[in-house]
C-alpha positions in Angstrom: 136.6 108.0 -3.8 138.3 110.1 -6.7 141.2 112.9 -6.2 140.3 116.4 -5.9 142.0 116.9 -9.6 139.8 114.4 -10.6 141.7 113.1 -14.0 139.8 110.1 -14.1 138.6 108.2 -17.0 134.9 109.4 -17.7 134.0 106.5 -19.5 134.9 103.7 -16.5 131.1 103.6 -15.8 130.7 101.6 -19.1 132.5 98.6 -17.4 129.7 98.9 -14.4 127.2 98.5 -16.6 128.2 96.0 -18.8 129.2 93.5 -16.4 126.5 90.8 -16.4 127.4 90.5 -12.5 125.8 93.7 -12.8 123.1 93.0 -14.8 122.5 89.8 -13.2 122.2 91.4 -9.4 119.5 94.2 -10.7 117.6 92.3 -12.6 116.8 90.0 -8.9 116.1 93.0 -7.0 112.5 94.3 -6.4 111.9 97.9 -5.3 109.1 100.0 -4.1 107.1 102.0 -7.0 104.4 104.1 -7.2 101.1 102.9 -5.6 98.3 101.9 -8.4 95.0 103.7 -8.4 93.9 100.6 -6.8 96.1 100.2 -4.6 95.2 103.9 -3.3 91.8 103.5 -3.5 92.1 100.3 -0.8 94.1 102.4 1.2 92.2 105.3 1.3 88.8 103.4 2.0 90.6 102.3 5.4 90.5 106.4 6.7 87.2 106.9 8.6 85.9 110.3 10.1 88.1 112.6 12.4 86.3 112.3 15.5 85.7 115.4 17.5 87.6 116.7 20.7 85.4 115.7 24.1 87.9 118.1 26.3 89.0 121.4 26.7 92.0 122.3 24.5 95.4 122.6 27.3 96.6 125.9 27.3 100.3 125.1 27.4 102.3 123.5 25.1 105.9 122.9 25.1 107.3 122.2 21.7 111.1 120.0 22.4 113.3 120.2 19.4 116.9 119.7 19.2 120.0 119.5 16.8 124.0 118.7 17.1 126.7 119.7 15.0 130.3 118.7 14.7 133.1 121.8 14.1 136.5 121.3 13.3 139.2 123.5 14.9 141.1 123.6 11.8 140.7 122.8 7.5 144.0 121.1 8.2 142.9 118.5 10.3 139.7 118.1 9.1 138.9 114.7 11.8 140.1 116.5 14.9 136.4 118.6 16.1 134.3 119.6 19.3 130.9 118.3 18.5 127.8 120.7 19.4 124.5 119.0 20.5 121.0 122.1 21.0 118.0 121.5 22.6 114.9 124.3 23.4 112.7 123.5 25.1 109.8 126.3 24.3 106.2 127.3 26.8 103.1 128.8 24.0 100.0 129.8 25.8 97.2 129.0 23.0 94.8 130.8 24.2 97.4 133.5 22.9 98.3 131.9 19.5 94.1 131.9 18.7 94.1 135.1 19.3 96.2 136.9 16.7 94.0 134.7 14.1 91.4 137.2 15.0 92.9 140.0 14.6 93.2 141.9 10.6 96.6 142.5 11.0 99.3 140.4 13.3 101.2 142.3 15.5 104.9 141.0 15.2 105.4 142.6 18.8 102.0 139.9 19.8 104.0 137.0 17.5 106.9 138.0 19.7 105.8 137.7 23.0 104.2 134.4 22.2 108.3 133.3 21.7 109.4 134.8 24.9 108.7 131.8 27.0 111.5 129.7 25.3 115.0 128.0 26.6 117.6 126.4 24.8 120.3 123.6 26.7 123.4 123.5 24.7 125.8 120.9 25.4 129.3 120.7 23.8 131.3 117.3 23.5 134.8 116.4 22.5 135.1 114.7 19.6 137.6 112.8 17.2 141.3 113.6 18.3 140.7 115.4 21.7 140.0 115.0 25.2 138.2 116.5 27.9 139.5 118.1 31.6 143.2 115.1 31.5 141.2 112.3 30.0 142.7 110.1 28.2 140.9 109.0 25.5 137.3 110.7 23.5 135.3 107.7 24.6 136.2 109.0 28.3 136.1 112.6 28.1 132.6 112.2 26.3 130.8 110.3 29.0 132.4 112.7 31.7 130.9 115.9 29.5 127.9 113.9 29.0 127.0 113.2 32.8 127.6 116.1 33.9 126.2 118.4 31.8 123.1 115.8 33.0 123.7 116.3 36.2 124.6 120.2 36.5 120.8 120.8 34.2 118.8 121.5 37.0 115.2 123.0 37.8 116.0 123.7 40.8 120.2 124.7 40.7 120.1 123.9 44.6 118.9 120.8 44.3 120.8 117.9 42.6 117.6 115.3 43.2 116.2 118.3 40.3 118.6 116.9 37.5 118.2 115.9 33.9 120.4 112.8 35.6 118.0 112.2 38.6 115.6 111.8 35.9 117.1 109.3 33.8 117.4 107.2 37.7 113.4 107.7 37.9 112.9 106.1 34.6 115.8 103.7 35.4 113.3 102.3 38.1 110.5 101.0 35.4 113.5 99.0 33.6 112.2 95.5 34.5 114.9 93.4 31.5 117.9 93.8 33.5 118.5 93.2 37.0 116.7 95.7 39.4 118.5 97.8 41.2 117.9 98.3 45.2 116.5 101.6 45.4 115.3 104.5 43.3 118.2 106.0 44.0 120.1 103.5 42.6 120.1 102.1 38.9 122.3 99.7 37.4 124.9 99.2 34.4 124.7 96.4 32.6 128.2 95.8 31.6 132.2 98.2 32.6 133.1 101.2 30.3 136.6 99.4 30.4 137.0 97.5 27.6 139.7 95.4 29.1 137.4 95.2 32.3 133.9 91.8 32.2 132.2 94.0 35.2 128.4 93.3 34.6 125.5 94.1 36.9 127.3 97.3 38.1 125.1 99.6 40.8 125.7 103.4 40.7 124.4 106.1 43.1 122.2 109.0 41.9 125.4 110.8 43.9 127.8 113.5 43.8 131.2 111.5 44.2 133.3 110.2 41.9 132.1 106.0 41.1 134.4 103.4 40.5 134.1 100.4 38.8 134.6 97.7 41.9 136.3 95.0 39.5 139.0 97.5 37.7 137.8 100.8 39.6 138.1 102.4 36.3 135.9 105.8 36.6 131.1 104.9 36.0 129.3 107.1 35.7 124.8 107.3 36.1 124.6 108.1 32.4 126.4 105.3 31.0 123.3 102.8 31.3 122.2 105.2 28.2 125.3 103.1 26.3 126.0 106.3 23.7 129.4 105.6 24.6 129.7 102.5 22.6 129.4 104.5 19.6 132.4 107.1 20.5 135.6 106.5 18.3 138.6 107.8 19.0 139.9 108.9 15.8 136.7 109.6 13.4 133.3 111.4 13.1 131.4 110.8 16.3 128.2 112.4 14.1 125.6 108.9 15.5 126.8 109.7 19.4 126.2 113.2 19.1 122.6 112.1 17.2 121.6 109.2 19.2 122.1 111.6 23.0 120.0 114.2 20.9 117.2 112.0 20.8 117.7 110.7 23.6 117.8 114.0 25.9 114.9 115.1 24.2 112.5 112.4 25.6 114.5 112.7 28.8 113.3 116.4 28.8 109.8 115.8 28.4 109.7 113.1 30.7 111.9 115.7 33.5 109.0 118.4 33.1 106.7 115.7 33.9 108.0 114.3 36.6 108.7 118.6 38.3 104.9 118.9 37.8 104.1 115.3 39.4 106.4 115.4 42.8 106.7 119.3 43.5 102.4 118.7 43.4 102.3 115.8 44.3 98.7 116.6 45.4 97.2 118.4 42.7 99.8 117.8 39.5 96.3 116.4 37.7 94.8 119.2 37.3 98.5 121.3 35.3 99.1 118.0 33.3 94.9 118.2 32.0 96.2 121.1 30.9 99.5 120.4 28.8 100.2 118.7 25.9 104.1 118.2 24.5 104.5 118.8 21.3 107.8 116.3 20.0 109.8 117.0 16.2 109.8 113.5 15.2 108.8 110.5 16.2 107.9 108.9 19.9 111.1 106.9 19.9 114.2 105.9 21.4 116.9 104.3 19.0 120.6 103.2 18.9 121.6 101.5 22.5 119.6 103.8 24.7 116.4 102.0 23.1 115.0 100.9 26.4 114.6 104.4 28.0 111.5 104.4 25.0 109.7 101.3 27.6 110.5 103.3 30.7 108.8 106.3 29.4 105.3 104.0 28.6 105.8 102.9 32.0 106.0 105.4 33.8 102.9 107.3 31.6 100.8 104.6 31.7 101.1 104.4 36.0 100.4 108.7 35.7 97.9 108.0 33.6 96.1 106.0 36.3 96.2 108.5 38.3 94.5 111.1 36.0 91.5 109.0 34.7 90.9 108.9 38.7 90.3 112.6 38.9 88.5 112.0 35.8 90.7 114.1 34.1 92.2 112.6 30.3 95.9 111.2 29.5 98.8 113.0 30.1 99.1 114.5 26.4 102.6 113.6 23.8 102.3 114.2 20.3 105.5 113.4 18.5 105.4 115.1 14.3 106.8 113.0 11.9 107.3 115.0 8.9 110.0 112.8 6.8 110.1 108.7 6.9 108.8 106.1 5.2 105.3 106.7 6.3 105.4 110.0 5.6 106.2 109.4 2.4 103.9 106.7 1.2 100.9 108.4 2.0 102.3 111.9 0.7 102.0 109.3 -2.3 98.1 108.8 -2.4 97.0 112.3 -0.6 94.7 113.0 -3.5 93.5 110.0 -3.0 92.5 110.4 0.9 89.0 112.5 1.7 89.6 115.0 3.5 89.0 115.7 7.4 89.8 112.1 7.5 92.1 109.5 10.0 94.0 106.1 9.8 95.9 104.1 12.7 98.3 102.2 10.4 98.4 99.0 10.9 101.1 96.2 11.1 99.6 94.6 8.2 99.6 97.0 6.6 102.9 98.9 6.6 104.4 95.4 5.8 102.7 94.9 2.6 103.2 98.8 1.0 105.1 101.1 3.4 107.8 98.9 4.0 107.8 97.1 0.4 106.6 93.5 1.0 108.3 92.6 4.6 107.9 88.8 6.0 105.9 90.0 9.6 108.9 89.3 11.9 108.4 88.0 15.4 107.7 90.9 16.9 105.8 93.5 16.3 107.0 97.4 14.6 108.5 99.7 17.3 108.4 96.8 20.0 111.9 97.8 20.6 112.1 101.2 20.1 108.7 103.6 19.7 106.5 104.8 22.8 104.0 106.1 19.9 101.3 104.8 17.5 101.2 106.1 13.6 98.7 108.4 12.6 97.9 109.8 9.5 95.7 112.5 8.8 94.4 114.7 6.9 93.0 117.7 7.0 89.9 119.7 6.8 91.9 122.1 4.7 93.6 119.6 2.4 97.1 119.1 5.1 98.3 115.5 5.4 100.0 114.5 9.0 101.6 111.8 10.3 102.1 111.9 13.8 101.8 109.4 17.1 101.1 109.4 20.3 101.6 107.0 23.2 100.0 103.9 22.9 97.3 103.0 25.1 99.2 100.3 26.9 101.6 99.6 29.8 104.0 97.2 28.6 104.8 95.5 25.8 105.7 91.8 26.8 102.5 89.9 25.2 103.9 90.9 21.8 99.7 89.7 20.0 98.0 91.6 22.4 100.6 94.7 21.9 99.7 94.9 17.8 96.3 94.2 18.3 95.8 96.8 21.1 97.8 99.4 19.5 95.9 99.2 15.9 92.4 99.7 17.7 91.5 103.7 16.8 88.8 103.2 20.1 91.6 102.8 22.4 92.6 106.2 21.6 90.1 108.7 23.6 92.5 111.8 23.6 92.4 111.3 19.1 89.8 114.1 19.4 92.1 116.6 21.0 95.0 115.7 19.0 93.8 116.5 16.0 92.0 120.0 17.2 95.5 121.3 18.1 96.6 119.8 15.2 94.1 122.4 12.9 94.7 124.7 15.5 98.9 125.1 14.8 99.0 124.1 11.3 101.2 126.5 9.5 102.6 127.2 5.6 106.0 128.1 6.9 107.0 124.2 5.9 105.1 121.3 4.0 103.5 119.2 7.3 104.4 122.2 9.6 102.8 123.2 12.4 103.7 126.3 14.7 105.2 124.7 18.4 107.1 122.4 16.0 108.6 125.1 13.6 109.1 127.8 16.8 111.0 124.9 18.7 112.9 124.2 15.1 113.5 128.0 14.4 115.4 128.3 18.6 117.3 125.6 18.0 118.7 124.5 14.0 122.0 124.2 13.9 122.0 126.2 10.4 124.5 125.2 7.9 124.8 128.5 6.3 126.3 130.3 9.0 125.6 128.4 11.5 128.3 126.2 11.2 130.6 127.9 10.1 130.3 131.0 13.4 131.0 127.5 15.7 133.8 126.2 13.5 134.7 130.1 13.9 134.2 129.7 17.8 136.1 126.7 18.5 139.3 126.9 16.6 139.1 130.7 18.4 139.0 129.2 22.1 141.5 125.9 21.1 143.9 128.6 20.3 143.4 130.3 23.5 
């Protein structure tokens, strides 16, 4: 890392360029190059005409997006930080939005009314060189804060069973690759968070009382099952842990809303869910140590969709919009070769050969460990390019061969026409590959670098000095 004054020799790069070891290394590297015309034509031929919508479009759209930021309390103490996570949930009535398009001049007050139904949840976490509520380490402080938030956030403040943490218990009950819990209100921690303890398969319950490891008596929390604490460090940036939490809590919110609809209206939830679609900013996937949650989500949705179909309803609608990444970048390169109003369900064969640059096939198919949604590439009639995820048409990935085959069959996605109609309704010019619900959710949650992050720095500094 150069010094601030940077008095180093400006020609030192010559030694690197002329180094024979470096030249040999570079000569043995392969890299992705821009697709040729022949390759682009071949890929474009895989696209088919976009299917039409076979069901009534849902009127209720819930968009979910999150952001995070690490605030420094003092420029002289750059590694003493506090972390913030903000998750926005916005409800849009599709009929109110489409009515705007029929007017010659759009009334800004009507636009404001459409975005009125929004809620943002803010989480604050002790980060490097900071402890919370008498804890002795940053890691334990982070764990305490996270579990407290998940338990505190409730649909009904008077009922702890309507908390985000209870939704986590619900999803954990679908987990199949670890020791099974004996009841729905119980989950199993894979190991004790105390680094000096080797206890494994520890049961915890969905209760308000403090719980301890039976071996070392260290305090444990139900949310330890997400294993985000493993990413927390006492003396360096905890941006990774904040990002992991943001990722998992966004999807936890979506499942929480679905659970509340089902449990509050057990005899009529199919009607409510059939009139609802979730728009997620990013893929339908959960990464890192919390990735196990994605498989539970897939099973939970599959179970509910059986009931939906039995009552003549379509599957629950969840769309993850991917505005960046390898898939989007590759198909953007061949955008001009793609026909308008066309769609493609991405196969592993094409992904490995072109998108991921000649990766050899592994024992597991793409998305087996993290994704619960399939990649689609869609070019609208207006010429916009979208890459999006919708839930896989399977309940489990126990058979890798079957999973790889079934997820790539476009005919397995009966709701595809509905998703495309929604994308057509909500596409906007705010930024590339944007749709209105996600754009509005981002507007209410994004922590901008200027002035948003500066305000958080000042807020953190002022309150800690008090």
